[in-house]
C-alpha positions as CSV (number, residue, x, y, z in Angstrom):
1,X,137.5,45.9,69.1
2,X,137.3,49.0,71.3
3,X,139.9,49.6,73.9
4,X,138.6,49.0,77.5
5,X,140.7,52.0,78.6
6,X,138.8,54.3,76.2
7,X,135.5,52.9,77.5
8,X,136.5,53.3,81.1
9,X,137.8,56.8,80.6
10,X,134.7,58.2,79.0
11,X,131.8,55.7,78.8
12,X,129.3,58.4,77.9
13,X,131.3,59.5,74.9
14,X,131.5,55.9,73.7
15,X,127.8,55.5,74.1
16,X,127.1,58.8,72.2
17,X,129.4,57.7,69.4
18,X,127.7,54.4,69.0
19,X,124.3,56.1,69.2
20,X,125.5,58.4,66.3
21,X,126.0,55.2,64.4
22,X,122.4,54.3,65.2
23,X,123.5,51.4,67.5
24,X,122.1,51.3,71.0
25,X,124.8,49.7,73.1
26,X,124.3,51.5,76.4
27,X,123.4,48.4,78.4
28,X,126.3,46.5,76.8
29,X,128.8,49.3,77.8
30,X,127.4,49.3,81.4
31,X,127.7,45.5,81.6
32,X,131.3,45.6,80.2
33,X,132.3,48.1,82.9
34,X,130.7,45.8,85.5
35,X,132.5,42.7,84.2
36,X,135.8,44.6,83.9
37,X,135.6,45.6,87.6
38,X,134.6,42.0,88.6
39,X,137.4,40.6,86.5
40,X,140.0,42.8,88.1
41,X,138.7,42.0,91.6
42,X,138.8,38.2,90.9
43,X,142.4,38.5,89.5
44,X,143.5,40.4,92.6
45,X,141.7,37.9,94.9
46,X,143.3,35.0,93.1
47,X,146.8,36.5,93.2
48,X,146.4,37.3,96.9
49,X,145.4,33.7,97.6
50,X,148.3,32.3,95.6
51,X,150.7,34.6,97.5
52,X,149.3,33.4,100.8
53,X,149.6,29.8,99.6
54,X,153.3,30.3,98.7
55,X,153.9,31.9,102.1
56,X,152.1,29.1,104.0
57,X,153.9,26.4,102.0
58,X,157.3,27.9,103.1
59,X,156.2,27.5,106.7
60,X,155.8,23.8,106.5
61,X,159.5,22.7,106.6
62,X,160.2,25.3,109.3
63,X,157.4,23.9,111.5
64,X,158.3,20.3,110.8
65,X,161.9,21.0,111.7
66,X,160.7,22.6,115.0
67,X,158.5,19.5,115.7
68,X,155.2,21.4,115.5
69,X,152.0,20.0,114.2
70,X,151.5,20.9,110.5
71,X,148.0,19.5,110.1
72,X,146.4,23.0,110.4
73,X,148.7,24.3,107.7
74,X,147.7,21.5,105.4
75,X,144.1,22.3,106.1
76,X,144.7,25.9,105.3
77,X,146.5,24.9,102.1
78,X,143.5,22.8,101.0
79,X,141.2,25.7,101.6
80,X,143.4,28.1,99.6
81,X,143.6,25.5,96.8
82,X,139.8,25.2,96.6
83,X,139.4,29.0,96.7
84,X,141.9,29.5,93.9
85,X,140.1,26.9,91.8
86,X,136.7,28.5,92.4
87,X,138.1,31.9,91.5
88,X,139.7,30.5,88.3
89,X,136.4,29.0,87.2
90,X,134.5,32.2,88.0
91,X,137.2,34.3,86.2
92,X,136.9,32.1,83.1
93,X,133.1,32.6,83.0
94,X,133.4,36.4,83.5
95,X,136.2,36.7,80.8
96,X,134.1,34.7,78.3
97,X,131.1,37.0,78.7
98,X,133.4,40.1,78.8
99,X,135.1,39.0,75.5
100,X,131.8,38.3,73.8
101,X,130.4,41.7,74.7
102,X,133.6,43.5,73.7
103,X,133.7,41.8,70.3
104,X,130.1,42.6,69.7
105,X,130.6,46.3,69.9
106,X,131.1,48.1,66.6
107,X,133.9,50.6,66.0
108,X,133.2,54.2,66.9
109,X,132.5,56.5,63.9
110,X,134.9,59.1,62.9
111,X,134.2,62.4,64.8
112,X,133.9,64.3,61.5
113,X,131.0,62.1,60.2
114,X,127.5,63.4,60.7
115,X,125.1,61.1,62.6
116,X,122.7,59.2,60.4
117,X,122.1,56.1,58.4
118,X,124.0,54.6,55.5
119,X,123.0,57.3,53.1
């Protein structure tokens, strides 16, 4: 499997290398880059929501001790829990497609080899 760092650093060189191997994977490379960006954004969003959930959950005992109403906090916690679950499901779908595309790419040919078929 090709390294995503190599694909992200120079996608045109990877595309050219695969074309030299007589494999047209331009659309796959573009889709992999899109999925990688989406995957990273989802992970960041999920981690941010989890951090907020942890922060909000620490407020509950403080507010209860002060005699304040904690119903809005529980409502916010339910919203965060639903958002985290939705992000996790979407991340699973994105990662499945990402992995399938990454595994379908052939290895790059050695730079010393001349382009051509199997002959």
